[in-house]
C-alpha positions in Angstrom: 35.1 -130.1 75.8 35.0 -131.5 79.4 31.9 -131.8 81.5 32.9 -128.9 83.7 33.8 -126.8 80.6 30.5 -127.6 78.9 28.6 -126.6 82.1 30.5 -123.3 82.5 29.8 -122.5 78.8 26.1 -123.4 79.1 25.6 -121.4 82.3 27.4 -118.4 81.0 25.4 -118.4 77.8 22.1 -118.8 79.7 23.0 -115.5 81.4 23.8 -113.9 78.0 27.4 -113.1 79.2 30.5 -113.0 77.1 33.6 -114.8 78.3 35.1 -111.4 79.2 32.1 -110.5 81.4 32.3 -113.8 83.3 36.1 -113.3 83.8 35.4 -109.8 85.3 32.7 -111.1 87.6 35.0 -113.9 88.9 37.8 -111.4 89.6 35.3 -109.1 91.4 33.9 -111.8 93.6 37.5 -113.1 94.4 38.5 -109.5 95.4 41.5 -109.5 93.1 42.8 -106.8 90.8 44.7 -107.0 87.5 42.4 -109.7 86.1 44.4 -112.9 86.8 41.4 -114.6 85.2 40.8 -113.2 81.7 38.7 -114.0 78.7 41.3 -116.5 77.4 41.4 -118.3 80.7 37.6 -118.7 80.6 37.9 -120.0 77.1 40.4 -122.6 78.2 38.1 -123.7 81.0 35.2 -124.1 78.6 37.2 -126.1 76.0 38.6 -128.3 78.7 42.2 -127.2 78.1 42.4 -126.3 81.8 40.4 -127.1 85.0 39.4 -124.2 87.2 40.2 -125.9 90.5 40.7 -123.0 93.1 38.6 -120.7 90.9 35.7 -123.1 90.8 33.8 -121.6 93.8 34.1 -118.1 92.4 32.8 -119.3 89.0 29.9 -121.0 90.6 29.1 -117.9 92.6 29.3 -115.7 89.5 27.0 -118.1 87.6 24.5 -118.3 90.5 24.9 -122.1 91.0 26.5 -124.5 93.4 29.9 -126.0 92.7 28.3 -129.4 92.3 26.1 -128.0 89.5 29.2 -127.2 87.5 30.9 -130.6 88.2 27.8 -132.7 87.3 27.7 -133.7 83.7 24.5 -132.6 81.9 23.6 -135.1 79.3 25.9 -136.6 76.7 28.5 -134.1 75.4 28.4 -133.4 71.7 31.3 -134.5 69.6 33.9 -131.8 69.3 33.8 -129.5 66.3 36.8 -129.8 63.9 39.5 -127.2 64.2 42.0 -125.8 61.7 44.7 -128.0 63.3 42.8 -131.0 62.1 43.2 -129.9 58.5 46.5 -128.0 58.2 50.1 -128.8 58.8 51.9 -127.8 61.9 53.9 -124.6 62.0 53.5 -121.9 59.4 50.8 -123.3 57.1 51.8 -120.9 54.3 55.4 -121.9 54.2 56.2 -123.6 50.9 58.0 -127.0 51.1 61.6 -126.8 50.2 61.2 -129.3 47.5 57.7 -129.3 45.9 56.8 -132.8 44.7 53.2 -132.1 43.5 51.9 -131.4 40.1 52.4 -128.0 38.3 49.2 -125.9 38.4 48.1 -123.0 36.3 45.5 -120.3 36.3 42.8 -122.7 35.4 43.3 -124.6 38.7 43.0 -121.3 40.6 39.9 -120.4 38.6 38.3 -123.6 39.8 39.2 -122.8 43.3 37.8 -119.3 42.9 34.4 -120.8 41.9 34.3 -123.1 44.9 35.2 -120.2 47.2 32.3 -118.1 45.8 30.0 -121.1 46.1 30.9 -121.4 49.7 30.0 -117.7 50.2 26.6 -118.2 48.5 26.0 -121.3 50.7 26.7 -119.2 53.8 23.7 -117.0 52.8 21.3 -119.9 53.5 23.3 -122.4 55.6 24.5 -121.8 59.1 28.0 -122.1 60.4 27.5 -125.4 62.3 26.6 -127.1 59.1 29.2 -125.5 56.9 32.3 -125.6 59.0 33.5 -129.0 57.9 33.4 -128.5 54.1 34.8 -125.0 54.6 37.8 -126.3 56.5 38.3 -129.0 53.9 38.4 -126.4 51.1 41.0 -124.4 53.1 43.1 -127.5 53.5 43.1 -128.2 49.8 44.1 -124.6 49.0 46.9 -124.5 51.5 48.2 -127.9 50.4 48.3 -126.7 46.8 50.3 -123.6 47.8 52.8 -125.6 49.8 53.2 -128.6 47.5 52.4 -127.8 43.9 54.7 -125.9 41.5 53.5 -122.8 39.7 54.6 -119.5 38.2 55.0 -116.3 40.4 51.7 -114.9 38.9 49.8 -118.1 39.7 51.3 -118.2 43.2 49.9 -114.7 43.9 46.5 -115.7 42.5 46.5 -118.7 44.8 47.4 -116.6 47.8 44.5 -114.3 47.1 42.1 -117.3 47.0 43.5 -118.6 50.3 42.8 -115.2 51.7 39.3 -115.1 50.4 38.7 -118.6 51.6 40.1 -117.8 55.0 37.7 -114.9 55.3 34.6 -116.8 54.6 35.8 -119.9 56.6 36.6 -117.6 59.6 33.1 -116.1 59.3 31.6 -119.6 59.3 33.7 -120.7 62.3 32.6 -117.6 64.2 29.0 -118.3 63.4 29.5 -121.8 64.8 30.7 -120.3 68.0 34.4 -121.2 67.4 35.8 -117.8 68.1 39.4 -118.7 68.8 39.4 -120.9 65.8 38.0 -118.2 63.6 40.7 -115.8 64.8 43.4 -118.2 63.8 41.8 -118.7 60.3 41.4 -114.9 59.9 45.1 -114.4 60.7 46.1 -117.0 58.1 44.0 -115.1 55.6 45.5 -111.7 56.5 49.0 -113.2 56.1 48.1 -114.6 52.6 46.5 -111.3 51.5 49.6 -109.3 52.6 52.0 -111.7 50.8 49.8 -111.2 47.7 50.0 -107.4 48.3 46.2 -107.2 48.2 45.4 -104.4 50.6 41.6 -104.5 49.9 41.4 -108.2 50.8 43.6 -107.8 53.9 41.3 -105.0 55.0 38.2 -107.1 54.5 39.6 -109.9 56.6 40.8 -107.5 59.3 37.3 -106.0 59.4 35.7 -109.4 59.9 38.0 -110.2 62.8 37.3 -106.7 64.2 33.6 -107.4 64.0 34.1 -110.7 66.0 36.2 -108.8 68.6 33.4 -106.2 69.0 30.8 -109.0 69.5 32.8 -111.1 72.0 33.7 -108.6 74.7 36.9 -107.4 73.1 35.6 -103.9 72.1 38.9 -102.1 72.4 40.7 -104.5 70.1 37.7 -104.3 67.8 38.0 -100.6 67.3 41.7 -100.6 66.8 41.6 -103.4 64.2 38.6 -101.8 62.4 40.3 -98.5 62.1 43.5 -100.2 60.9 41.5 -101.8 58.1 40.3 -98.3 57.0 43.8 -96.8 57.1 45.5 -99.8 55.7 43.5 -99.9 52.5 43.5 -96.2 51.9 41.4 -94.0 49.6 42.2 -96.1 46.5 40.3 -99.1 47.8 37.0 -99.8 45.9 34.0 -97.9 47.1 32.2 -101.0 48.5 35.3 -102.0 50.4 35.6 -98.6 52.0 31.9 -98.6 52.9 32.3 -101.9 54.6 35.4 -100.8 56.5 33.5 -97.8 57.9 30.6 -100.0 58.7 32.8 -102.2 60.9 34.2 -99.0 62.6 30.6 -97.8 63.3 29.7 -101.1 64.9 32.9 -101.1 67.0 32.1 -97.6 68.3 28.5 -98.7 69.0 29.7 -101.6 71.1 31.7 -99.2 73.2 28.7 -96.8 73.5 30.3 -94.1 71.5 27.2 -92.8 69.7 28.7 -89.7 68.0 31.7 -91.6 66.6 29.4 -94.4 65.4 27.1 -92.0 63.6 30.1 -90.4 61.9 31.4 -93.7 60.7 27.9 -94.6 59.3 27.9 -91.3 57.4 31.4 -92.1 56.0 30.2 -95.5 54.9 27.2 -94.0 53.0 29.5 -91.4 51.4 31.9 -94.2 50.3 29.1 -96.3 48.8 27.8 -93.3 46.8 31.1 -93.4 44.9 30.5 -97.0 43.7 30.4 -97.3 39.9 31.3 -99.6 37.1 34.6 -97.7 36.7 35.5 -98.5 40.3 34.8 -102.2 40.2 34.7 -104.1 43.6 35.9 -107.7 44.2 33.2 -110.4 43.8 33.3 -111.1 47.5 31.7 -107.7 48.3 28.6 -108.6 46.2 26.4 -108.2 49.3 27.5 -104.7 50.3 24.8 -102.3 49.2 22.5 -99.5 50.5 20.2 -102.1 52.1 23.1 -103.6 54.1 24.0 -100.1 55.3 20.4 -99.6 56.5 20.6 -102.8 58.4 23.7 -101.7 60.2 22.2 -98.3 60.9 19.2 -99.9 62.4 21.3 -102.1 64.6 23.4 -99.2 65.7 20.2 -97.3 66.7 19.0 -100.4 68.6 22.2 -100.9 70.5 22.2 -97.2 71.4 18.6 -97.4 72.7 17.1 -95.2 70.1 14.0 -97.3 69.2 12.1 -94.5 67.4 14.8 -94.5 64.8 15.5 -98.2 64.8 12.0 -99.7 64.5 11.0 -98.0 61.2 14.4 -98.9 59.6 14.2 -102.5 60.7 10.6 -102.9 59.4 11.6 -101.4 56.1 14.6 -103.8 55.8 12.6 -106.8 56.8 9.6 -106.1 54.5 11.6 -107.2 51.5 14.0 -109.7 53.1 14.4 -113.1 51.5 12.8 -115.9 53.7 15.5 -118.3 52.5 18.1 -116.4 54.4 16.9 -117.8 57.7 19.8 -116.9 59.9 19.9 -113.3 58.8 16.2 -113.0 59.1 16.3 -114.2 62.7 19.2 -111.9 63.5 17.5 -108.8 62.1 14.2 -109.7 63.9 16.1 -110.0 67.1 17.1 -106.3 66.9 13.6 -105.4 66.1 12.3 -107.3 69.2 14.8 -105.4 71.4 13.9 -102.1 69.8 10.2 -102.8 70.4 10.9 -103.6 74.0 12.8 -100.3 74.3 9.8 -98.6 72.7 7.6 -100.0 75.5 5.8 -102.4 73.1 6.1 -105.7 75.0 3.3 -107.5 73.2 4.7 -106.9 69.8 8.2 -107.7 71.0 6.9 -111.0 72.4 5.3 -111.8 69.0 8.6 -111.0 67.2 10.5 -113.1 69.8 8.3 -116.1 68.9 9.3 -115.8 65.3 13.0 -115.6 66.2 12.9 -118.7 68.4 11.1 -120.6 65.7 13.6 -119.6 63.0 16.7 -120.1 65.1 15.7 -123.6 66.1 16.2 -124.6 62.5 19.8 -123.3 62.1 23.1 -124.3 63.6 24.2 -120.8 64.3 25.7 -119.6 67.6 25.0 -116.0 66.5 21.2 -116.6 66.4 21.4 -118.6 69.7 23.1 -115.7 71.3 20.6 -113.2 70.0 17.7 -115.4 71.3 19.3 -115.1 74.8 19.7 -111.3 74.4 16.0 -110.9 73.4 14.7 -113.1 76.3 16.8 -111.3 78.8 15.5 -108.0 77.5 11.9 -109.3 77.8 12.3 -110.2 81.5 11.5 -106.6 82.4 8.0 -107.3 81.0 7.4 -110.7 82.5 4.1 -109.5 84.0 2.7 -109.0 80.4 0.8 -112.2 79.5 2.2 -112.4 76.0 5.8 -112.1 77.3 5.2 -114.5 80.2 4.0 -117.1 77.7 7.1 -116.7 75.5 9.4 -116.9 78.5 7.7 -119.9 80.0 7.6 -121.8 76.7 11.3 -121.2 76.0 12.3 -122.3 79.5 10.3 -125.5 79.1 
């Protein structure tokens, strides 16, 4: 990331804006139509792949700073995070080599990989993306290398593709948590390709839902709703109950981010109905171990918060948080962030400030862009109550 790119990213995040929001502001200030500067262009500026040049004054204006503030390097830039390109071969990473020279593998090798993939999922429950991204990418490289270079039966090849798909889903999730959204999208698409080749519609839908969730959270709401709905329709009614519940959950969130309250409520209801059908006779894949009634309550409370319905959101969030595991630091901070916003919406600034203090303390210990973004959202929401002493103290301490 260049000095200019790092400054643009920092200033944008300080405002709590998505890349899409910044792009729209730049176009508005420049008086142009058709969005010649879009989200992807902002991403290229931030990663140093391009330099703004003639757009720099408009970027500075949108971000409320001088051009020199963007040009001046702030501190020593952090070393770049790894990307999938660092770990995988060029071209189609799932294309087998014409002449495989590696050893022959069997189901036992795939079973070992399956255990490591599940271990990575469990690690993600307690370790944030910035700390997990490197081992996750290494595991994905190993799996893809096996598929391309080893020899195996048709059945083992399909099992291997499924594990690549599962590994891509959790690795994409980890990359997204680390703030590497473009990288996460590339990883998710590799996973969807592997799942489709393995003819595993449930897995393909799970990966598509994860990417839809990222779209919805990064200013690409229209793409999010289309992909979330595609996951629902692609898997069909024969998908396991937990899978269908999760697909509808993603649809609910996508509608919420577009402000479509009625459609969001309907999708939440469909998620609850699907989960009620869960039984031992309709076994779900291991990777859906975390989907349960509690998780649906979390999503419901978040939907109510986003839709500015605090009287519904606050009791739900308090109920969820009352029994939440303290070891899941990132999720605890995230759920508390929605509680803080809901409390502010309920005109309870003192309690919102107290909750914000907990969030800031928790998030400082995890390398998660998700929690960092939620801290910015909470602090921006509290600005309205800056005359309240408890809020003023939180805002002052955080700025310091």
